[in-house]
DRENDO-478289 format. One record per atom (N, C-alpha, C): residue in three letters; z, x, y. Coordinates in steps of 0.001 Angstrom, whole numbers, plus 500000, padded with zeros to 6 digits. Layout:
! residues N
alaZXY/...
//
This chain:
! residues 350
met975312818892820159/met976482819347820906/met976135819429822384/ala976970818854823247/ala976702818818824679/ala976809820215825285/lys975926820517826214/lys975939821809826891/lys977037821824827943/gln977592823013828204/gln978648823170829190/gln978066823170830604/pro978800822618831578/pro978313822620832960/pro978123824044833484/val977183824194834385/val976956825466835065/val977786825459836345/ile978649826446836517/ile979500826553837703/ile978898827621838620/ile978599827233839855/ile977929828154840772/ile978430827927842194/pro978711829001842955/pro979132828843844344/pro978010828223845200/arg978412827558846263/arg977459826871847145/arg976414827848847698/lys976861828996848196/lys975931829964848771/lys974964830502847719/ala975466830705846509/ala974610831218845440/ala973537830189845076/leu973907828896845065/leu972916827861844756/leu971867827796845861/tyr972309827939847113/tyr971359827978848239/tyr970352829121848052/asp970849830301847677/asp969962831445847463/asp968980831184846324/arg969456830498845291/arg968585830227844137/arg967470829248844490/val967811828170845211/val966791827155845494/val965736827658846477/trp966074828720847242/trp965084829283848165/trp964372830503847580/ser964704830844846342/ser964019831963845685/ser963269831533844428/thr963532830308843948/thr962894829793842737/thr962473828352842976/pro961235827956842642/pro960813826562842812/pro961774825600842120/thr962003824460842767/thr962999823505842277/thr962715823056840856/ser961440822790840532/ser961110822306839190/ser961507823328838127/arg961288824621838421/arg961644825663837454/arg963162825853837382/leu963815825793838547/leu965262825982838581/leu965983824827837887/ala965457823603838070/ala966069822442837434/ala966028822574835914/lys964903823043835390/lys964801823251833940/lys965792824313833476/glu965968825345834277/glu966913826409833927/glu968341825862833836/phe968687824954834745/phe970023824348834745/phe970140823183833758/gly968988822730833224/gly969031821625832265/gly969164820264832912/val968696820128834168/val968745818836834856/val967345818498835358/ser967186817277835887/ser965910816871836449/ser965791817372837886/asp964571817332838415/asp964355817726839811/asp965209816877840742/lys965206815552840484/lys965973814641841335/lys967469814915841223/gly967918815230840005/gly969339815527839810/gly969771816750840599/leu968937817796840581/leu969264819008841339/leu969226818722842839/ala968254817907843269/ala968155817570844693/ala969404816814845169/lys969921815917844315/lys971128815167844681/lys972337816101844812/ile972442817055843896/ile973556818013843957/ile973478818808845263/cys972278819247845629/cys972104820015846875/cys972403819149848094/lys972006817898848027/lys972262817010849158/lys973753816806849359/arg974487816606848257/arg975946816412848365/arg976627817661848916/ala976087818837848586/ala976683820100849054/ala976103820547850398/asn975241819709850996/asn974613820025852282/asn973835821334852206/ile973026821445851141/ile972168822613850948/ile970727822181851192/pro970053822738852187/pro968660822341852450/pro967727822851851355/leu966690822060851073/leu965704822437850065/leu964404822871850735/pro963617823707850066/pro962319824109850626/pro961439822889850898/tyr960766822915852027/tyr959913821800852427/tyr958577821881851704/arg957823820771851803/arg956524820683851139/arg955584821776851651/gly954970822503850755/gly954044823569851119/gly954682824939851282/tyr956036824994851172/tyr956724826278851373/tyr956265827318850353/trp956263826928849061/trp955932827909848015/trp954463828298848090/ala953596827340848464/ala952172827673848578/ala951956828701849684/arg952644828522850810/arg952504829472851910/arg953054830853851524/leu954187830835850808/leu954774832104850379/leu953839832822849419/his953234832061848502/his952316832643847525/his951073833207848208/ala950687832599849340/ala949490833047850046/ala949744834292850889/gly950974834813850860/gly951278836034851586/gly951806835815852985/leu952034834536853349/leu952607834257854658/leu954125834345854587/gln954769834179855707/gln956229834213855767/gln956745832895856330/pro956782831840855480/pro957244830535855971/pro958722830574856357/met959084829722857292/met960458829696857790/met961401829139856714/gln962532829769856543/gln963556829323855592/gln964687828657856365/ala965021827442855960/ala966108826716856626/ala967438827420856368/glu968243827516857390/glu969538828170857246/glu970530827249856540/leu971490827865855864/leu972539827098855198/leu973506826579856262/pro973682825252856349/pro974604824698857359/pro976023825204857135/pro976844825182858179/pro978232825635858039/pro978976824856856957/gly979830825557856239/gly980602824949855160/gly981272826042854347/asp981927825627853280/asp982603826581852404/asp981584827204851460/asp981116828406851799/asp980086829059850987/asp980566829369849574/asp981869829518849398/asp982414829879848085/asp982827828660847262/ala982596827453847802/ala982950826240847054/ala982165826197845750/leu982844825925844646/leu982199825920843330/leu981583824558843049/leu980334824572842599/leu979610823345842265/leu979369823317840768/ala979554822157840179/ala979333821991838734/ala978019821264838507/ile977123821888837754/ile975836821278837411/ile975870820967835918/thr975978819696835598/thr976101819283834192/thr974719819024833606/pro974302819775832580/pro972970819578831993/pro972817818174831423/ser971632817606831608/ser971321816311830999/ser971084816511829510/pro971279815452828711/pro970974815583827274/pro969509815908827086/ser969251816855826197/ser967857817201825916/ser967218816099825087/arg965898816212824957/arg965197815164824198/arg965667815123822748/asn966051816268822236/asn966530816285820849/asn967938815723820724/glu968633815579821877/glu969988815060821852/glu970039813636822379/ser968900812951822393/ser968846811589822910/ser969594810648821974/pro969962809442822468/pro970714808504821635/pro969925807963820460/ile968634808287820394/ile967839807803819268/ile968449808247817942/ala968901809497817922/ala969375810072816661/ala970628809376816149/val971421808812817040/val972678808210816614/val972640806690816678/ser971506806122817089/ser971463804679817279/ser971540803932815961/ile970660804283815060/ile970613803578813780/ile970283804583812691/ala971156804768811772/ala970880805692810667/ala969799805104809779/ala969045805987809135/ala967912805521808335/ala968347804577807229/glu969542804836806683/glu969978804003805562/glu970771802786806004/arg970990802643807302/arg971811801531807782/arg970928800350808171/pro970988799229807478/pro970122798094807795/pro970590797374809054/val969644796707809725/val969964795849810861/val969994794416810349/ile971096793749810579/ile971269792399810055/ile970607791404810994/val969630790667810470/val968996789589811213/val969618788295810710/ser970430787678811546/ser971208786528811094/ser971102785376812091/pro971003784144811593/pro971001782979812496/pro972367782736813120/asp973410783369812565/asp974764783165813091/asp975132784176814168/ala974248785136814451/ala974566786138815458/ala974558785528816855/asp975367786104817737/asp975356785652819133/asp973978785894819728/leu973511784894820462/leu972164784987821009/leu972152785826822291/his971148786684822374/his970934787464823591/his970550786502824724/pro970950786781825974/pro970612785878827086/pro969123785572827210/leu968251786553826909/leu966813786297827000/leu966363785305825940/val966931785406824751/val966598784460823680/val967130783074824037/gln968331783012824611/gln968864781724825049/gln967952781067826078/ala967434781887827014/ala966536781341828034/ala965242780834827408/trp964763781529826398/trp963558781069825704/trp963796779714825025/leu964920779609824346/leu965212778387823591/leu965452777191824508/ala965978777444825712/ala966217776382826699/ala966987775209826099/gly968072775516825415/gly968934774468824878/gly968616774042823454/gln967468774445822938/gln967139774111821557/gln967971774940820588/ala968249774369819436/ala968938775114818384/ala967905775781817487/leu968275776906816929/leu967347777594816028/leu966960776708814849/ser967889775867814430/ser967622775005813273/ser966569773946813571/asp966304773698814858/asp965308772684815218/asp963888773246815235/leu963736774551815085/leu962420775177815186/leu961749775264813819/thr960448775558813843/thr959754775826812588/thr960297777127812005/glu960055777302810735/glu960584778509810090/glu960070779768810773/leu958777779784811125/leu958203780979811729/leu958807781252813105/glu958985780188813918/glu959570780375815240/glu961032780814815140/arg961751780212814184/arg963157780592814011/arg963264782066813649/arg962424782502812713/arg962447783909812329/arg962102784807813519/arg961140784383814321/arg960727785176815480/arg961914785400816416/tyr962627784346816748/tyr963748784470817674/tyr964901785270817063/glu965130785088815770/glu966212785836815127/glu965900787336815120/ile964637787700814848/ile964243789113814833/ile964350789707816234/leu963829788985817242/leu963908789483818610/leu965355789589819068/asn966187788652818654/asn967603788693819022/asn968257789966818482/ala967930790318817240/ala968487791520816636/ala967965792776817351/ile966662792780817690/ile966068793947818352/ile966645794114819753/phe966693793030820529/phe967210793113821895/phe968644793625821899/gly969459793093821020/gly970863793481820983/gly971073794925820559/ala970153795456819740/ala970322796823819238/ala969831797872820237/val968724797593820949/val968136798625821807/val968778798673823194/glu969324797568823659/glu969829797538825031/glu970947798558825267/pro971922798692824369/pro972960799713824603/pro972422801140824563/gln971220801313824021/gln970634802650823909/gln969729803002825081/gly969744802191826141/gly968968802520827337/gly967598801903827400/leu967288801009826455/leu965997800322826452/leu966268798861826819/thr965927798487828053/thr966290797169828574/thr965185796161828318/pro965462795099827555/pro964425794088827306/pro964256793161828502/asp963043792643828647/asp962757791643829679/asp961598790800829181/val961404789638829794/val960376788702829333/val959479788300830485/asp958284787904830140/asp957322787343831081/asp956646786187830374/gly957227784981830554/gly956757783845829772/gly957151784035828327/arg956168783970827445/arg956451784189826027/arg956363785677825674/ala955706786427826525/ala955581787867826281/ala956907788560826593/phe957100789748826030/phe958312790517826289/phe957965791999826340/tyr958844792751826962/tyr958636794192827089/tyr959999794855827255/phe959994796179827246/phe961224796964827399/phe961007797983828515/arg962091798304829223/arg962027799321830269/arg962989800455829926/cys962482801676830113/cys963309802859829899/cys963108803778831103/gln964140803871831945/gln964080804686833161/gln962837804354833998/gly962565803058834116/gly961468802601834953/gly960129802492834254/glu960004803016833040/glu958746802939832307/glu958707801672831448/lys957539801045831370/lys957389799743830700/lys956742799913829332/leu957384799338828338/leu956886799365826958/leu956581797928826537/ser955308797564826487/ser954894796189826174/ser954762795989824675/cys955219794808824209/cys955190794506822773/cys954799793049822560/arg954519792708821291/arg954241791315820895/arg954881791053819542/leu955287789811819344/leu955737789362818025/leu955166787972817839/asp954068787865817080/asp953342786598816946/asp952974786347815497/arg952498785126815261/arg952032784788813924/arg950682785434813677/ala950432785731812425/ala949158786321812034/ala948880785901810607/ala947695786217810138/ala947355785945808743/ala947635787180807919/met947840786990806617/met947958788141805738/met946747789043805927/ser946975790328805928/ser945896791272806180/ser944792791130805144/val943578790931805657/val942398790867804791/val941431791931805272/arg941097792827804397/arg940264793958804776/arg938901793475805257/gly938447794052806383/gly937109793752806881/gly937067792676807941/leu938183791960808177/leu938175790899809180/leu938304791491810586/thr937546790902811526/thr937715791279812926/thr939005790651813438/pro939575791142814561/pro940793790530815119/pro940635789051815413/asp939480788636815948/asp939268787215816246/asp939255786387814968/ala938616786920813937/ala938571786194812659/ala939955786104812040/ala940757787178812189/ala942110787154811642/ala942967786111812353/arg942813786009813702/arg943584785001814428/arg943160783596814025/his941857783390813816/his941382782086813383/his941921781741812006/leu941938782743811129/leu942446782526809777/leu943922782141809804/ala944685782729810739/ala946116782444810821/ala946390781010811246/glu945426780379811934/glu945619779015812415/glu945239777962811383/leu944573778368810323/leu944167777399809315/leu945389776815808611/pro945407775506808362/pro946608774860807803/pro946954775289806392/asp945970775700805618/asp946263776062804238/asp946496777555804045/val946604778283805153/val946880779722805076/val948318779956805516/lys949077780612804672/lys950475780871805008/lys950545781932806092/pro951125781599807275/pro951181782578808359/pro952277783616808115/val952123784729808762/val953125785785808693/val953440786216810128/leu954497786980810286/leu954855787529811588/leu954386788967811685/arg953901789328812889/arg953467790697813120/arg954062791183814439/phe954715792357814394/phe955263792989815595/phe954326794120816001/thr953946794146817284/thr952984795138817766/thr953487795791819039/ile953407797115819096/ile953631797852820345/ile952270797972821019/glu952132797359822196/glu950827797295822857/glu950591798450823822/thr951641799066824298/thr951468800198825213/thr950763801337824487/tyr949760801924825167/tyr948974802983824535/tyr949742804303824522/phe949679804971823390/phe950211806328823265/phe949091807225822741/pro948936808433823303/pro947929809353822774/pro948198809665821305/pro947149809954820550/pro947328810236819109/pro948342811339818830/ala948476812275819759/ala949403813397819532/ala950844812933819397/his951173811764819971/his952558811289819919/his952882810556818612/ala951872810155817866/ala952058809594816522/ala953095808478816493/ile952928807462817348/ile953826806311817376/ile953245805197816524/arg954018804742815534/arg953556803598814750/arg953536802370815642/arg952526801508815495/arg952353800421816448/arg952376799032815836/lys952340798904814508/lys952275797555813920/lys953146797448812675/trp953826796295812562/trp954585795925811363/trp954305794437811105/ser954179794052809852/ser953961792632809563/ser954500792297808180/asp954743790994807982/asp955160790512806663/asp954123790918805622/ser954615791210804460/ser953718791479803336/ser954300790813802092/asn953560790869800996/asn954071790291799750/asn955298791044799255/ala955408792322799628/ala956514793138799132/ala957748793050800036/arg957550792957801356/arg958682792990802274/arg958448792023803437/arg959553791393803861/arg959488790563805050/arg959790791423806280/leu959383790930807435/leu959545791699808670/leu961016791997808947/glu961919791089808532/glu963340791322808754/glu963809792637808136/gln963179793039807041/gln963560794277806378/gln963008795524807087/met962152795293808080/met961543796409808807/met962129796566810206/val963074795714810563/val963597795716811922/val964232797051812289/ala964961797648811360/ala965587798949811657/ala964534799988812034/asp963416800005811309/asp962346800950811624/asp961698800611812965/ile961538799313813249/ile960979798896814547/ile961874799373815678/ile963181799203815524/ile964122799602816576/ile964073801107816792/arg964098801875815714/arg964014803330815847/arg962738803734816582/thr961627803090816211/thr960349803424816841/thr960338803043818313/leu960923801887818653/leu960991801466820052/leu961774802474820884/leu962885802948820348/leu963696803925821080/leu962938805235821269/val962267805666820204/val961455806883820322/val960344806669821347/ala959672805510821270/ala958559805229822180/ala959030805179823631/gly960194804559823861/gly960722804487825224/gly960970805857825812/his961581806726825025/his961859808078825519/his960582808904825611/arg959612808619824747/arg958320809312824872/arg957636808916826180/leu957733807636826551/leu957145807194827821/leu957740807966828990/val959064808140828958/val959729808889830024/val959241810339830024/ser959128810939828834/ser958647812317828743/ser957223812438829268/met956375811447828928/met954994811463829399/met954942811350830921/lys955832810521831491/lys955881810385832954/lys956301811714833591/glu957312812359833006/glu957753813650833545/glu956621814671833487/glu955850814644832397/glu954727815566832276/glu953659815260833320/arg953390813949833550/arg952421813579834576/arg952905814022835952/asp954189813783836229/asp954744814184837525/asp954654815696837717/glu954909816437836645/glu954839817901836735/glu953399818343837006/arg952432817685836341/arg951028818017836588/arg950647817713838033/arg951147816566838539/arg950847816222839939/arg951442817258840887/arg952687817679840596/arg953306818695841444/arg952492819990841436/gln952039820375840250/gln951235821589840155/gln949920821439840910/gln949300820247840792/gln948051820004841518/gln948293820019843026/asp949417819408843455/asp949752819429844884/asp949966820861845362/asp950697821634844568/asp950921823037844939/asp949599823798845022/gln948705823493844069/gln947407824172844079/gln946605823803845319/arg946630822495845676/arg945916822069846886/arg946502822729848133/his947849822813848166/his948495823465849297/his948115824938849368/met948059825581848208/met947690826995848192/met946275827191848721/ile945360826295848304/ile943977826389848782/ile943920826169850282/gln944680825140850758/gln944698824847852188/gln945267826020852992/val946387826556852501/val947009827674853206/val946103828896853189/asp945449829127852053/asp944552830280851959/asp943369830111852906/thr942858828871853029/thr941764828601853960/thr942200828856855395/glu943422828379855728/glu943953828609857072/glu944133830107857343/arg944651830813856322/arg944870832249856497/arg943544832969856727/arg942517832606855955/arg941204833244856115/arg940630832954857502/ser940818831694857963/ser940315831326859280/ser941018832122860382/ile942340832243860253/ile943103833011861251/ile942687834475861246/glu942552835043860044/glu942170836449859964/glu940762836671860499/ala939885835675860326/ala938529835805860875/ala938581835844862402/lys939427835016862994/lys939574835014864454/lys940205836320864938/trp941181836797864204/trp941795838083864561/trp940759839211864506/thr939961839189863448/thr938943840230863286/thr937930840176864425/gln937538838943864787/gln936585838786865879/gln937165839325867191/ala938439839028867433/ala939088839539868643/ala939190841062868621/leu939497841617867436/leu939587843076867304/leu938236843737867574/leu937182843149867009/leu935841843691867222/leu935447843597868704/ser935833842511869343/ser935524842347870762/ser936217843418871597/leu937471843694871285/leu938195844740872010/leu937603846125871743/ala937227846331870475/ala936604847623870139/ala935285847792870889/glu934539846704871033/glu933285846774871769/glu933535847076873247/gln934589846458873821/gln934936846759875219/gln935286848239875389/his936014848780874402/his936372850211874466/his935119851088874356/arg934212850688873468/arg932973851477873318/arg932165851466874610/val932057850308875230/val931316850199876499/val932010851030877583/ser933355850981877596/ser934107851760878597/ser933843853258878427/ala933816853701877170/ala933535855124876918/ala932138855483877400/ser931190854601877157/ser929822854838877628/ser929771854862879150/leu930554853990879795/leu930595853958881255/leu931163855257881825/arg932154855810881168/arg932726857075881638/arg931660858177881623/ile930933858257880525/ile929863859264880424/ile928829859028881519/phe928512857751881696/phe927533857405882725/phe928008857836884112/leu929304857558884431/leu929840857905885749/leu929938859413885933/glu930262860139884827/glu930307861598884927/glu928923862156885281/lys927914861624884624/lys926557862075884920/lys926145861669886337/leu926595860473886718/leu926263859996888053/leu926936860866889127/ser928178861259888869/ser928913862096889835/ser928316863485889935/ala927690863940888840/ala927101865290888837/ala925793865348889593/gln925240864218889946/gln923990864204890693/gln924226864733892114/pro923337865590892615/pro923496866096893998/pro923334864958895004/cys924372864750895787/cys924336863653896751/cys925471863824897737/glu925269863417898960/glu926323863479899962/glu927248862279899765/leu928497862585899442/leu929451861515899148/leu929843860707900364/ser929475861239901531/ser929845860513902745/ser928856859412903099/lys927702859441902471/lys926725858397902756/lys927281857041902306/thr926872855992903008/thr927422854649902742/thr926385853744902104/val926909852854901275/val926100851787900667/val926888850500900807/ala926287849513901489/ala926946848217901704/ala928305848387902355/gly928401849300903250/gly929627849478904000/gly930652850367903337/arg930309850934902174/arg931224851841901469/arg930557853181901274/ser931396854233901292/ser930843855558901027/ser930625855727899531/leu929774856676899171/leu929539856930897735/leu930829857349897032/ala931681858096897732/ala932957858510897140/ala933810857291896810/glu933819856315897737/glu934583855082897489/glu933998854287896307/trp932673854277896263/trp932028853565895137/trp932387854217893790/leu932348855504893734/leu932671856192892478/leu934132855980892096/thr935013856028893083/thr936438855765892799/thr936624854356892262/trp935956853408892925/trp936057852013892455/trp935544851882891014/ala934412852517890719/ala933816852409889381/ala934742852997888315/his935330854151888605/his936258854755887645/his937485853858887425/glu937998853259888488/glu939159852365888357/glu938820851140887519/arg937606850595887743/arg937211849410886963/arg937073849746885486/val936524850913885194/val936375851309883785/val937736851402883120/glu938707852043883807/glu940035852182883217/glu940727850821883068/lys940424849905883986/lys941062848593883935/lys940518847735882796/val939211847816882547/val938626846964881492/val938746847593880113/asp939066848875880041/asp939196849514878722/asp940514849055878073/pro940450848302876949/pro941675847777876321/pro942595848862875790/ile942080850049875545/ile942912851110874968/ile944056851484875895/asn943874851248877198/asn944907851599878165/asn946062850599878184/arg945912849473877509/arg946978848470877493/arg948069848809876478/gly947768849654875539/gly948749850003874512/gly948675849058873322/pro949190849464872150/pro949048848677870917/pro949740847313870977/ile950907847223871629/ile951625845943871649/ile950801844875872351/glu950300845197873553/glu949525844212874312/glu948212843877873606/ile947608844886872986/ile946345844637872276/ile946558843646871125/phe947611843883870314/phe947818842999869161/phe948363841629869581/glu949061841560870704/glu949452840250871232/glu948220839440871611/glu947234840113872212/glu945987839412872551/glu945238838978871298/ile945244839839870270/ile944590839468869007/ile945286838268868384/ala946610838246868396/ala947364837125867821/ala947094835839868580/arg946945835930869908/arg946685834729870714/arg945297834155870423/ala944403834993869951/ala943014834541869723/ala942957833395868726/ala943866833403867723/ala943851832340866711/ala944344831026867286/ser945338831078868182/ser945906829846868720/ser945049829253869820/leu944212830064870472/leu943386829550871563/leu942311828609871069/asp941873828784869811/asp940788827951869267/asp941295826690868600/thr942617826522868424/thr943160825372867716/thr943524824275868687/
//
């Protein structure tokens, strides 16, 4: 059963995309990251830039783009994509419904291009069967989102940009213990009856449990297995898309992790510079305090203040010294100026 669209005001969607990572929000709405991005683009809603969430996680305050002028109360409809369990695989071919492989069926354009004007009746029995089986497979999977294509004699299928490579060739009846090379040699011998074998060549991890080979046997011909091949191809195509989404999600997480490390490194570097500036100011204050004590003791010494040194009286020298101490002591600048100087320390080294 199809899910109902999510109705949300423009301003509310803006608030959501700036408070929740897009990948997580897209899953909540039942759409892809790209689908949510397109909806935001049409509604003129800015999205968080690269590194925004990493900086936020690191305790910084990254800049948030403002919502451009528009109707904040405009309602947007977000229609969930079909889930993997609701894919067309389930309705494509029922288990009990056979796929008819017939020489009278209309030929798929790719099969026509292969034949290049030849009639099926002019081919060997094995070649005729090969084209008839492929014709049935191509015609069945294409409406379900699995697009066939060819490269010479080889063929493959594409599902949302992912490539599923396959083969349908002659082979020998399965003989236990034969190597692949020996089996191919056996299939070429004139007194050995060849059979057809369909193979999915694209690798799938064992966890996905995709069947990969079908061939003629004494009990059943390959034509009787076409329905199962088609079902498996559709499942495999959608599994490829799921695997790509999982890879993309892992890459996004790795990128976010790298950004977090980079931002954390930058933050540590900035805080180290701030700390160094703070310590430097504290040291200036400590020296100033020591100078005051020194000048007090110096002033207490018995001496005629009218005597001159280098053209200045001792009284003038003491006044000058006290003024210099107050001028170099950072505590007299007040907290705002002190912390402004500390903040500038990080930018001066960059």
